[in-house]
N, C-alpha and C positions, 0 to 999 in steps of 0.2 A: 684637233691642236690652237692652242693661241698663235697669234705673230710672236710677241713675246718667245713662245715653245718651240717656233721655227727657226727662228731669229739663232736661239742660245744654238740647237743644234747644226745649224749652218756654222754656227762659227766657234763650237765646241772642236769642228774636222781641221779648223783652220790654226787652231791656234801652234807656236811653232816656226812661221810662217809670214812673208814679208806677204804685205798685204794693200799696200796701197804707197806708190811712190809720182810725187809731186812733182809742179814743173820748176821749173829756176824761177828766180826771182833776182833781180837788179841791186843788191846794195849800196848806194849809188850817197854820195857825200849833202846830196840834198834831200832822200829820206832820212841820213845818222842825222841830218840840225833839224828838220822837225821831230824829232822823237828825243829827240835835246830842250826841245823846246814845251812838250810837252810833257815829260817827268821830271823837267826842272835839273836837269842831267848833264849841264854845259861842262864838263872839263873836258881841257884844252886836249887830250887822246882822243878825245870825236871829232872837237868841229873847228882845231887848230891845222888846217894842214905844213904848217912851211913848220910850227914848231917839235909840232909829230913826226914831221919827216927826219929835223933837226937830231930831235930827244929821247927818241924814243929808239924800241930795236924794231917797231914795224915798219919804216921807211914811210908812215904816212900815217891817218887819221886809221882809226877800227870804230868797227861799231858794238855801242852798245852791248853785251850779254846778256841784258830785257829784251832790246830789238830783238837780237836774236830768235830769243823763245818764245815775242809777240808772235811769230812767225809762224810758229805754230799751227792756228786755229786758223789762218789762209791755207796755210799745206793742210787740213782735216779735212777742211771740205772739197776741197777737190779729191780726198780718197776718198772718204764714208759720205756716200747720198746716203740717205735715207730707206732702213729699210721698209718690208709692208707692213704696215701698221704703228711706224716710230712717227709718232707726232714732235721731236724735239730731242736733241743731245746738249747735253750739259756738261761743263768741264769739273770733273770730281775734284782735282789736284795732282801733282805730282809726289811719289814714291821717293825717289832717287833723283838728283839731275845734277850735272857735269858739264861744264865747259872747259872744251879740250883743247882748242884753237882758236886765235885770234881772226877776228873776219874786218879784213881792210877794207876797207872804199874801193869802190869798183867791183868784189867780186860779184859772184851770183850763188847763189843758197839752195836746197830742195829739202823738201821733208822727208823720208822714208817712215813708214810703220813697218813694225810687225809686233801679231797678237801674240800675246803671252800669258794673256790670263782671261776667263769669264768665268760668270757666274748670276745668275737671276737672285737679284736683292729681296725680290720681294714679287709681284703677279705684273705690277707698269714699269718693274726697273731690269736692266740686262746692265751690270757693271762691268768695263770690258778695258784691262788693263794695256798698253800698248808701246814699246820700246821702239820710242821714238829716237831714229840719228838724224843730226840737220848740217848736209854732207856741206861743202864746199867745194865748187868746181876746180878741178886740177889737182886738189891736198886730199894726200893718204887718210891724213889723222882728222876728221870732221873737227866742226863747232860745238856741238853739242851732241852730247844723250841723254837721254832722261827715261823711267820708267811714267807713261802718262796715263791716271785713269778720264775714262768718260763715262756717263752715264745714259745709254738709250732710249729714254723713255718714253713710254707705248701706251694707244690709248683704250679704252676700255673695252 
């Protein structure tokens, strides 16, 4: 049996289960400011703590939704080591994505993955669909939920 077939069989048994939970990551103002600079999104709700405290219902600055989403890669590295025979993983995109709760500066986030579907696309590629939930420490409503697609690519 090929490495891809072994991975497919093992993955099919996990459909519907939580397959990974990452460590927490601090979203401080320095990280928010750096993201603002790199993405040219320097809206004041992200980078002006005094104004955000005075003029928003958030009580201070909030992280960009795309900053929160960008941490998905970090979380996946922690939760998905390469499988035997796998040579790389490729981000294949999202089916659905919703930002549910703002992330205040100083909050901590983590990623949780639940395997929803898996299939072999060809003899080298395994397509996995995970429900990604990015939790905010101490809050019931997550920052975001997304159906994330990833390709596991295997050697010949």
